[in-house]
N, CA and C atoms as a LAMMPS dump frame, in Angstrom:
ITEM: TIMESTEP
0
ITEM: NUMBER OF ATOMS
534
ITEM: BOX BOUNDS ff ff ff
-5.0000000000000000e+02 5.0000000000000000e+02
-5.0000000000000000e+02 5.0000000000000000e+02
-5.0000000000000000e+02 5.0000000000000000e+02
ITEM: ATOMS id mol type element x y z
1 1 1 N 397.642 104.701 -35.001
2 1 2 C 396.754 104.138 -35.996
3 1 3 C 397.35 102.817 -36.471
4 2 1 N 396.52 101.842 -36.681
5 2 2 C 396.968 100.525 -37.123
6 2 3 C 397.468 100.602 -38.563
7 3 1 N 398.338 99.657 -38.915
8 3 2 C 398.92 99.652 -40.245
9 3 3 C 397.88 99.477 -41.345
10 4 1 N 396.917 98.604 -41.148
11 4 2 C 395.961 98.277 -42.19
12 4 3 C 394.787 99.244 -42.255
13 5 1 N 394.65 100.114 -41.291
14 5 2 C 393.516 101.031 -41.259
15 5 3 C 393.732 102.162 -42.266
16 6 1 N 392.711 102.424 -43.084
17 6 2 C 392.791 103.488 -44.076
18 6 3 C 392.42 104.822 -43.431
19 7 1 N 393.009 105.879 -43.91
20 7 2 C 392.696 107.205 -43.39
21 7 3 C 391.586 107.831 -44.227
22 8 1 N 391.104 108.973 -43.786
23 8 2 C 390.076 109.69 -44.54
24 8 3 C 390.582 110.091 -45.921
25 9 1 N 391.88 110.314 -46.046
26 9 2 C 392.455 110.707 -47.328
27 9 3 C 392.274 109.617 -48.373
28 10 1 N 392.284 108.358 -47.953
29 10 2 C 392.109 107.252 -48.892
30 10 3 C 390.697 107.212 -49.459
31 11 1 N 389.743 107.785 -48.757
32 11 2 C 388.353 107.745 -49.181
33 11 3 C 387.958 108.936 -50.047
34 12 1 N 388.866 109.875 -50.274
35 12 2 C 388.565 111.023 -51.125
36 12 3 C 388.641 110.607 -52.588
37 13 1 N 387.577 110.832 -53.303
38 13 2 C 387.551 110.565 -54.73
39 13 3 C 386.777 111.662 -55.41
40 14 1 N 387.053 111.868 -56.658
41 14 2 C 386.343 112.866 -57.433
42 14 3 C 387.091 113.146 -58.709
43 15 1 N 386.536 114.035 -59.51
44 15 2 C 387.153 114.346 -60.792
45 15 3 C 388.502 115.026 -60.631
46 16 1 N 388.7 115.739 -59.554
47 16 2 C 389.93 116.504 -59.373
48 16 3 C 390.856 115.901 -58.326
49 17 1 N 390.562 114.711 -57.825
50 17 2 C 391.373 114.065 -56.798
51 17 3 C 392.242 112.985 -57.428
52 18 1 N 393.51 112.987 -57.068
53 18 2 C 394.456 111.989 -57.562
54 18 3 C 395.213 111.409 -56.372
55 19 1 N 395.445 110.117 -56.427
56 19 2 C 396.233 109.442 -55.403
57 19 3 C 397.534 108.986 -56.053
58 20 1 N 398.641 109.528 -55.571
59 20 2 C 399.954 109.139 -56.072
60 20 3 C 400.78 108.662 -54.901
61 21 1 N 401 107.376 -54.846
62 21 2 C 401.735 106.817 -53.723
63 21 3 C 400.982 107.081 -52.438
64 22 1 N 401.628 107.76 -51.514
65 22 2 C 400.985 108.079 -50.242
66 22 3 C 400.388 109.475 -50.232
67 23 1 N 400.493 110.19 -51.357
68 23 2 C 399.971 111.549 -51.441
69 23 3 C 398.559 111.555 -52.024
70 24 1 N 397.734 112.431 -51.486
71 24 2 C 396.43 112.705 -52.066
72 24 3 C 396.486 114.135 -52.584
73 25 1 N 396.158 114.304 -53.867
74 25 2 C 396.304 115.589 -54.522
75 25 3 C 394.975 116.093 -55.054
76 26 1 N 394.804 117.419 -55.008
77 26 2 C 393.653 118.081 -55.602
78 26 3 C 394.186 118.942 -56.732
79 27 1 N 393.743 118.661 -57.951
80 27 2 C 394.173 119.445 -59.101
81 27 3 C 392.935 119.926 -59.849
82 28 1 N 392.618 121.219 -59.754
83 28 2 C 391.446 121.731 -60.461
84 28 3 C 391.533 121.456 -61.965
85 29 1 N 390.397 121.466 -62.614
86 29 2 C 390.283 121.017 -63.995
87 29 3 C 391.249 121.718 -64.941
88 30 1 N 391.332 123.045 -64.919
89 30 2 C 392.158 123.785 -65.868
90 30 3 C 393.514 124.186 -65.295
91 31 1 N 393.849 123.679 -64.143
92 31 2 C 395.09 124.078 -63.479
93 31 3 C 396.215 123.096 -63.768
94 32 1 N 397.431 123.606 -63.794
95 32 2 C 398.607 122.746 -63.921
96 32 3 C 399.235 122.483 -62.559
97 33 1 N 398.619 123.004 -61.504
98 33 2 C 399.111 122.776 -60.151
99 33 3 C 398.29 121.682 -59.485
100 34 1 N 398.938 120.989 -58.58
101 34 2 C 398.243 120.003 -57.75
102 34 3 C 398.497 120.383 -56.305
103 35 1 N 397.439 120.504 -55.536
104 35 2 C 397.53 120.88 -54.131
105 35 3 C 397.484 119.621 -53.284
106 36 1 N 398.389 119.526 -52.333
107 36 2 C 398.497 118.338 -51.492
108 36 3 C 397.469 118.423 -50.367
109 37 1 N 396.646 117.385 -50.276
110 37 2 C 395.667 117.288 -49.195
111 37 3 C 396.271 116.386 -48.131
112 38 1 N 396.377 116.906 -46.922
113 38 2 C 396.922 116.101 -45.829
114 38 3 C 395.977 116.156 -44.644
115 39 1 N 396.383 115.563 -43.549
116 39 2 C 395.522 115.494 -42.355
117 39 3 C 395.177 116.887 -41.815
118 40 1 N 396.046 117.871 -42.053
119 40 2 C 395.816 119.217 -41.52
120 40 3 C 394.764 119.993 -42.297
121 41 1 N 394.661 119.757 -43.607
122 41 2 C 393.747 120.577 -44.391
123 41 3 C 392.596 119.792 -45.019
124 42 1 N 392.42 118.549 -44.659
125 42 2 C 391.333 117.755 -45.231
126 42 3 C 389.966 118.316 -44.845
127 43 1 N 389.856 118.9 -43.664
128 43 2 C 388.554 119.441 -43.24
129 43 3 C 388.135 120.611 -44.129
130 44 1 N 389.087 121.447 -44.563
131 44 2 C 388.759 122.555 -45.455
132 44 3 C 388.277 122.033 -46.803
133 45 1 N 388.944 120.981 -47.302
134 45 2 C 388.538 120.429 -48.592
135 45 3 C 387.161 119.773 -48.511
136 46 1 N 386.935 118.965 -47.488
137 46 2 C 385.641 118.28 -47.39
138 46 3 C 384.49 119.26 -47.15
139 47 1 N 384.736 120.329 -46.4
140 47 2 C 383.67 121.316 -46.207
141 47 3 C 383.353 122.026 -47.518
142 48 1 N 384.362 122.226 -48.364
143 48 2 C 384.138 122.828 -49.679
144 48 3 C 383.284 121.902 -50.547
145 49 1 N 383.586 120.627 -50.563
146 49 2 C 382.832 119.665 -51.358
147 49 3 C 381.403 119.545 -50.833
148 50 1 N 381.244 119.54 -49.532
149 50 2 C 379.903 119.433 -48.947
150 50 3 C 379.075 120.693 -49.181
151 51 1 N 379.733 121.801 -49.478
152 51 2 C 378.99 123.049 -49.695
153 51 3 C 378.107 122.967 -50.932
154 52 1 N 378.421 122.104 -51.893
155 52 2 C 377.564 121.964 -53.071
156 52 3 C 376.224 121.333 -52.701
157 53 1 N 376.252 120.375 -51.8
158 53 2 C 375.008 119.79 -51.315
159 53 3 C 374.204 120.829 -50.532
160 54 1 N 374.887 121.594 -49.712
161 54 2 C 374.216 122.641 -48.943
162 54 3 C 373.642 123.702 -49.889
163 55 1 N 374.338 123.989 -50.997
164 55 2 C 373.825 124.959 -51.971
165 55 3 C 372.523 124.467 -52.588
166 56 1 N 372.432 123.169 -52.865
167 56 2 C 371.172 122.634 -53.382
168 56 3 C 370.063 122.785 -52.352
169 57 1 N 370.394 122.558 -51.09
170 57 2 C 369.403 122.727 -50.027
171 57 3 C 368.987 124.189 -49.889
172 58 1 N 369.953 125.105 -50.015
173 58 2 C 369.641 126.54 -49.966
174 58 3 C 368.672 126.89 -51.087
175 59 1 N 368.944 126.36 -52.269
176 59 2 C 368.056 126.627 -53.406
177 59 3 C 366.651 126.1 -53.137
178 60 1 N 366.569 124.839 -52.723
179 60 2 C 365.251 124.235 -52.503
180 60 3 C 364.469 124.932 -51.397
181 61 1 N 365.118 125.186 -50.276
182 61 2 C 364.426 125.823 -49.15
183 61 3 C 364.006 127.247 -49.505
184 62 1 N 364.893 127.993 -50.157
185 62 2 C 364.523 129.369 -50.516
186 62 3 C 363.41 129.382 -51.557
187 63 1 N 363.393 128.406 -52.461
188 63 2 C 362.289 128.359 -53.441
189 63 3 C 360.977 127.97 -52.769
190 64 1 N 361.036 127.005 -51.872
191 64 2 C 359.823 126.572 -51.18
192 64 3 C 359.249 127.713 -50.332
193 65 1 N 360.119 128.446 -49.66
194 65 2 C 359.648 129.523 -48.79
195 65 3 C 359.176 130.754 -49.558
196 66 1 N 359.879 131.098 -50.639
197 66 2 C 359.557 132.349 -51.324
198 66 3 C 358.757 132.168 -52.614
199 67 1 N 358.82 130.981 -53.215
200 67 2 C 358.162 130.697 -54.504
201 67 3 C 358.662 131.628 -55.613
202 68 1 N 359.89 132.16 -55.439
203 68 2 C 360.481 133.032 -56.449
204 68 3 C 361.779 132.394 -56.932
205 69 1 N 361.785 131.99 -58.193
206 69 2 C 362.922 131.282 -58.756
207 69 3 C 364.17 132.155 -58.805
208 70 1 N 364.018 133.408 -59.229
209 70 2 C 365.16 134.301 -59.346
210 70 3 C 365.822 134.542 -57.988
211 71 1 N 365.024 134.753 -56.958
212 71 2 C 365.567 134.952 -55.614
213 71 3 C 366.338 133.717 -55.155
214 72 1 N 365.798 132.553 -55.431
215 72 2 C 366.463 131.313 -55.04
216 72 3 C 367.798 131.154 -55.752
217 73 1 N 367.828 131.483 -57.032
218 73 2 C 369.071 131.388 -57.802
219 73 3 C 370.102 132.37 -57.268
220 74 1 N 369.68 133.592 -56.984
221 74 2 C 370.608 134.614 -56.46
222 74 3 C 371.172 134.185 -55.102
223 75 1 N 370.319 133.692 -54.208
224 75 2 C 370.79 133.242 -52.889
225 75 3 C 371.777 132.077 -53.018
226 76 1 N 371.496 131.165 -53.93
227 76 2 C 372.388 130.024 -54.139
228 76 3 C 373.731 130.477 -54.689
229 77 1 N 373.714 131.392 -55.65
230 77 2 C 374.963 131.907 -56.22
231 77 3 C 375.761 132.657 -55.158
232 78 1 N 375.086 133.444 -54.332
233 78 2 C 375.788 134.146 -53.239
234 78 3 C 376.421 133.158 -52.268
235 79 1 N 375.668 132.12 -51.901
236 79 2 C 376.191 131.107 -50.991
237 79 3 C 377.417 130.424 -51.592
238 80 1 N 377.325 130.021 -52.859
239 80 2 C 378.465 129.365 -53.513
240 80 3 C 379.651 130.312 -53.652
241 81 1 N 379.38 131.574 -53.926
242 81 2 C 380.467 132.552 -54.025
243 81 3 C 381.237 132.675 -52.717
244 82 1 N 380.515 132.74 -51.618
245 82 2 C 381.157 132.816 -50.307
246 82 3 C 381.947 131.536 -50.027
247 83 1 N 381.385 130.392 -50.359
248 83 2 C 382.074 129.118 -50.127
249 83 3 C 383.346 129.007 -50.956
250 84 1 N 383.301 129.42 -52.208
251 84 2 C 384.491 129.368 -53.066
252 84 3 C 385.55 130.333 -52.548
253 85 1 N 385.136 131.534 -52.123
254 85 2 C 386.08 132.489 -51.548
255 85 3 C 386.761 131.898 -50.313
256 86 1 N 385.972 131.295 -49.422
257 86 2 C 386.545 130.694 -48.22
258 86 3 C 387.458 129.516 -48.557
259 87 1 N 387.103 128.749 -49.579
260 87 2 C 387.937 127.623 -49.992
261 87 3 C 389.3 128.119 -50.466
262 88 1 N 389.308 129.139 -51.312
263 88 2 C 390.586 129.664 -51.796
264 88 3 C 391.375 130.335 -50.684
265 89 1 N 390.679 130.958 -49.756
266 89 2 C 391.379 131.622 -48.642
267 89 3 C 391.93 130.615 -47.636
268 90 1 N 391.152 129.574 -47.324
269 90 2 C 391.554 128.635 -46.281
270 90 3 C 392.308 127.418 -46.787
271 91 1 N 392.111 127.022 -48.019
272 91 2 C 392.748 125.805 -48.503
273 91 3 C 393.844 126.102 -49.526
274 92 1 N 393.481 126.729 -50.614
275 92 2 C 394.413 126.925 -51.728
276 92 3 C 395.62 127.768 -51.303
277 93 1 N 395.398 128.851 -50.595
278 93 2 C 396.514 129.723 -50.201
279 93 3 C 397.477 129.034 -49.241
280 94 1 N 396.967 128.143 -48.397
281 94 2 C 397.788 127.541 -47.352
282 94 3 C 398.337 126.171 -47.718
283 95 1 N 397.823 125.551 -48.774
284 95 2 C 398.237 124.187 -49.115
285 95 3 C 399.557 124.186 -49.876
286 96 1 N 400.344 123.152 -49.647
287 96 2 C 401.543 122.932 -50.445
288 96 3 C 401.093 122.481 -51.828
289 97 1 N 401.9 122.791 -52.841
290 97 2 C 401.477 122.424 -54.186
291 97 3 C 402.647 121.908 -55.008
292 98 1 N 402.292 121.256 -56.103
293 98 2 C 403.259 120.739 -57.059
294 98 3 C 403.001 121.474 -58.37
295 99 1 N 404.031 122.147 -58.899
296 99 2 C 403.904 122.844 -60.177
297 99 3 C 403.991 121.854 -61.336
298 100 1 N 403.422 122.193 -62.463
299 100 2 C 403.44 121.383 -63.687
300 100 3 C 403.053 119.936 -63.429
301 101 1 N 401.931 119.756 -62.783
302 101 2 C 401.428 118.419 -62.474
303 101 3 C 400.822 117.805 -63.732
304 102 1 N 401.291 116.638 -64.101
305 102 2 C 400.75 115.9 -65.245
306 102 3 C 399.682 114.952 -64.724
307 103 1 N 398.453 115.202 -65.11
308 103 2 C 397.349 114.381 -64.632
309 103 3 C 397.395 113.012 -65.304
310 104 1 N 397.364 111.955 -64.496
311 104 2 C 397.403 110.611 -65.082
312 104 3 C 396.084 110.279 -65.787
313 105 1 N 396.161 109.366 -66.74
314 105 2 C 394.96 108.924 -67.464
315 105 3 C 394.05 108.158 -66.522
316 106 1 N 392.767 108.433 -66.615
317 106 2 C 391.787 107.738 -65.796
318 106 3 C 390.863 106.93 -66.68
319 107 1 N 390.336 105.869 -66.105
320 107 2 C 389.311 105.123 -66.808
321 107 3 C 388.057 105.981 -66.899
322 108 1 N 387.341 105.835 -67.976
323 108 2 C 386.089 106.565 -68.107
324 108 3 C 385.018 105.891 -67.261
325 109 1 N 383.897 106.571 -67.109
326 109 2 C 382.772 106.021 -66.363
327 109 3 C 382.336 104.701 -66.987
328 110 1 N 382.307 104.663 -68.311
329 110 2 C 381.867 103.448 -69.01
330 110 3 C 382.806 102.293 -68.713
331 111 1 N 384.105 102.534 -68.73
332 111 2 C 385.075 101.467 -68.444
333 111 3 C 384.952 100.979 -67.007
334 112 1 N 384.771 101.902 -66.063
335 112 2 C 384.624 101.501 -64.656
336 112 3 C 383.353 100.694 -64.447
337 113 1 N 382.244 101.139 -65.038
338 113 2 C 380.994 100.41 -64.902
339 113 3 C 381.088 99.028 -65.541
340 114 1 N 381.73 98.944 -66.704
341 114 2 C 381.86 97.654 -67.388
342 114 3 C 382.71 96.683 -66.571
343 115 1 N 383.669 97.205 -65.858
344 115 2 C 384.515 96.34 -65.033
345 115 3 C 383.772 95.849 -63.792
346 116 1 N 382.781 96.596 -63.341
347 116 2 C 382.098 96.264 -62.093
348 116 3 C 380.708 95.658 -62.286
349 117 1 N 380.224 95.546 -63.514
350 117 2 C 378.872 95.029 -63.76
351 117 3 C 378.937 93.806 -64.657
352 118 1 N 377.911 92.992 -64.546
353 118 2 C 377.76 91.911 -65.517
354 118 3 C 376.64 92.317 -66.482
355 119 1 N 376.465 91.555 -67.538
356 119 2 C 375.5 91.909 -68.578
357 119 3 C 374.071 91.92 -68.044
358 120 1 N 373.764 91.004 -67.127
359 120 2 C 372.404 90.935 -66.587
360 120 3 C 372.056 92.21 -65.807
361 121 1 N 372.965 92.677 -64.974
362 121 2 C 372.739 93.906 -64.215
363 121 3 C 372.64 95.108 -65.149
364 122 1 N 373.423 95.088 -66.195
365 122 2 C 373.388 96.183 -67.163
366 122 3 C 372.049 96.205 -67.9
367 123 1 N 371.546 95.049 -68.287
368 123 2 C 370.227 94.985 -68.926
369 123 3 C 369.133 95.483 -67.983
370 124 1 N 369.272 95.183 -66.702
371 124 2 C 368.29 95.654 -65.725
372 124 3 C 368.239 97.179 -65.703
373 125 1 N 369.403 97.813 -65.707
374 125 2 C 369.459 99.281 -65.719
375 125 3 C 368.884 99.822 -67.018
376 126 1 N 369.228 99.181 -68.142
377 126 2 C 368.754 99.641 -69.451
378 126 3 C 367.234 99.577 -69.539
379 127 1 N 366.633 98.565 -68.953
380 127 2 C 365.177 98.418 -69.003
381 127 3 C 364.489 99.307 -67.972
382 128 1 N 365.053 99.397 -66.786
383 128 2 C 364.395 100.142 -65.702
384 128 3 C 364.443 101.656 -65.882
385 129 1 N 365.492 102.176 -66.474
386 129 2 C 365.602 103.63 -66.611
387 129 3 C 364.504 104.239 -67.487
388 130 1 N 364.211 103.697 -68.677
389 130 2 C 363.088 104.261 -69.44
390 130 3 C 361.742 104.077 -68.73
391 131 1 N 361.587 102.972 -68.003
392 131 2 C 360.351 102.786 -67.238
393 131 3 C 360.227 103.841 -66.149
394 132 1 N 361.33 104.103 -65.466
395 132 2 C 361.324 105.152 -64.441
396 132 3 C 360.962 106.498 -65.054
397 133 1 N 361.553 106.823 -66.199
398 133 2 C 361.258 108.088 -66.869
399 133 3 C 359.778 108.162 -67.254
400 134 1 N 359.243 107.053 -67.749
401 134 2 C 357.832 107.037 -68.142
402 134 3 C 356.924 107.23 -66.926
403 135 1 N 357.238 106.576 -65.822
404 135 2 C 356.409 106.721 -64.626
405 135 3 C 356.524 108.129 -64.023
406 136 1 N 357.683 108.726 -64.117
407 136 2 C 357.842 110.105 -63.629
408 136 3 C 356.96 111.044 -64.452
409 137 1 N 356.979 110.872 -65.766
410 137 2 C 356.166 111.742 -66.618
411 137 3 C 354.672 111.445 -66.444
412 138 1 N 354.312 110.186 -66.251
413 138 2 C 352.925 109.838 -65.984
414 138 3 C 352.445 110.491 -64.682
415 139 1 N 353.29 110.453 -63.669
416 139 2 C 352.961 111.097 -62.392
417 139 3 C 352.779 112.604 -62.574
418 140 1 N 353.678 113.23 -63.344
419 140 2 C 353.566 114.669 -63.589
420 140 3 C 352.27 114.997 -64.334
421 141 1 N 351.896 114.137 -65.283
422 141 2 C 350.663 114.364 -66.044
423 141 3 C 349.429 114.167 -65.165
424 142 1 N 349.407 113.097 -64.39
425 142 2 C 348.235 112.804 -63.56
426 142 3 C 348.028 113.822 -62.442
427 143 1 N 349.122 114.38 -61.943
428 143 2 C 349.022 115.38 -60.876
429 143 3 C 348.951 116.806 -61.405
430 144 1 N 348.898 116.947 -62.723
431 144 2 C 348.749 118.258 -63.37
432 144 3 C 349.836 119.238 -62.946
433 145 1 N 351.102 118.765 -62.948
434 145 2 C 352.201 119.661 -62.619
435 145 3 C 352.325 120.731 -63.692
436 146 1 N 352.691 121.927 -63.253
437 146 2 C 352.897 123.042 -64.161
438 146 3 C 354.135 123.806 -63.738
439 147 1 N 354.663 124.575 -64.635
440 147 2 C 355.776 125.463 -64.33
441 147 3 C 357.022 124.738 -63.899
442 148 1 N 357.606 125.228 -62.809
443 148 2 C 358.893 124.718 -62.329
444 148 3 C 358.815 123.229 -61.981
445 149 1 N 357.748 122.807 -61.342
446 149 2 C 357.622 121.399 -60.958
447 149 3 C 357.599 120.486 -62.182
448 150 1 N 356.892 120.906 -63.233
449 150 2 C 356.849 120.102 -64.453
450 150 3 C 358.221 120.05 -65.112
451 151 1 N 358.889 121.193 -65.166
452 151 2 C 360.23 121.245 -65.754
453 151 3 C 361.185 120.345 -64.964
454 152 1 N 361.081 120.367 -63.646
455 152 2 C 361.92 119.51 -62.81
456 152 3 C 361.662 118.033 -63.103
457 153 1 N 360.415 117.661 -63.277
458 153 2 C 360.075 116.262 -63.594
459 153 3 C 360.621 115.863 -64.964
460 154 1 N 360.548 116.77 -65.927
461 154 2 C 361.095 116.488 -67.266
462 154 3 C 362.606 116.297 -67.182
463 155 1 N 363.273 117.143 -66.413
464 155 2 C 364.732 117.032 -66.267
465 155 3 C 365.101 115.699 -65.619
466 156 1 N 364.4 115.31 -64.568
467 156 2 C 364.681 114.041 -63.894
468 156 3 C 364.426 112.872 -64.84
469 157 1 N 363.357 112.941 -65.616
470 157 2 C 363.056 111.875 -66.579
471 157 3 C 364.138 111.798 -67.657
472 158 1 N 364.611 112.938 -68.123
473 158 2 C 365.672 112.941 -69.132
474 158 3 C 366.982 112.376 -68.571
475 159 1 N 367.272 112.676 -67.317
476 159 2 C 368.472 112.124 -66.689
477 159 3 C 368.358 110.606 -66.588
478 160 1 N 367.179 110.114 -66.223
479 160 2 C 366.97 108.665 -66.149
480 160 3 C 367.147 108.023 -67.521
481 161 1 N 366.602 108.653 -68.555
482 161 2 C 366.773 108.129 -69.915
483 161 3 C 368.243 108.141 -70.336
484 162 1 N 368.934 109.225 -70.049
485 162 2 C 370.349 109.326 -70.409
486 162 3 C 371.172 108.258 -69.693
487 163 1 N 370.846 107.992 -68.445
488 163 2 C 371.556 106.952 -67.685
489 163 3 C 371.323 105.589 -68.326
490 164 1 N 370.111 105.329 -68.795
491 164 2 C 369.828 104.07 -69.479
492 164 3 C 370.59 103.961 -70.788
493 165 1 N 370.601 105.047 -71.57
494 165 2 C 371.341 105.048 -72.835
495 165 3 C 372.83 104.874 -72.577
496 166 1 N 373.349 105.505 -71.556
497 166 2 C 374.759 105.356 -71.207
498 166 3 C 375.099 103.891 -70.938
499 167 1 N 374.169 103.177 -70.327
500 167 2 C 374.428 101.771 -70.034
501 167 3 C 374.356 100.884 -71.278
502 168 1 N 373.813 101.395 -72.389
503 168 2 C 373.943 100.676 -73.654
504 168 3 C 375.416 100.613 -74.065
505 169 1 N 376.133 101.714 -73.851
506 169 2 C 377.563 101.741 -74.145
507 169 3 C 378.343 100.847 -73.173
508 170 1 N 377.891 100.829 -71.916
509 170 2 C 378.517 99.937 -70.931
510 170 3 C 378.318 98.489 -71.355
511 171 1 N 377.129 98.158 -71.811
512 171 2 C 376.848 96.789 -72.264
513 171 3 C 377.736 96.417 -73.444
514 172 1 N 377.908 97.35 -74.374
515 172 2 C 378.811 97.093 -75.51
516 172 3 C 380.237 96.828 -75.032
517 173 1 N 380.679 97.591 -74.032
518 173 2 C 382.029 97.399 -73.489
519 173 3 C 382.147 96.049 -72.782
520 174 1 N 381.071 95.639 -72.099
521 174 2 C 381.063 94.32 -71.424
522 174 3 C 381.17 93.222 -72.48
523 175 1 N 380.435 93.36 -73.587
524 175 2 C 380.485 92.357 -74.657
525 175 3 C 381.864 92.294 -75.287
526 176 1 N 382.518 93.449 -75.452
527 176 2 C 383.887 93.482 -76.004
528 176 3 C 384.862 92.792 -75.073
529 177 1 N 384.652 92.938 -73.789
530 177 2 C 385.544 92.364 -72.793
531 177 3 C 385.448 90.838 -72.773
532 178 1 N 384.271 90.305 -73.098
533 178 2 C 384.068 88.856 -73.025
534 178 3 C 384.607 88.174 -74.21
């Protein structure tokens, strides 16, 4: 491998991933241990992370096929339970670990966004998110959505609104930085 080429380990990011020197570590939220992710066990970790996307697909497909919300939830929970069991069996038990790992301070989402955005882009997000939420709700009203579909549209609209409000704080941080 060339000196300047990054490995797959360099591309791992997430709430529980830490990069210390040449080590990539996985430290669960409430754990004081950090598990070392290396070339040998990266496939187990990435398959575990990808299982959350597959769980959403399991939920959607089972709901579409059966039209029963409870059945879809049970199937999704069973799928996630099996995935978590396999993750602990294949990754956690076999990985090297560091005891009493002190998690370093991370920048918050707001700080990262403020560092990567300018005020104009932030205003665009602030204006577009409520418009998106309004159009989602207008679509739900015009198509006479009911039940689960309507609730899903409300949730998506609320997430869009929350993202816009969050960017008000990002804008404040950008103004403080200037």
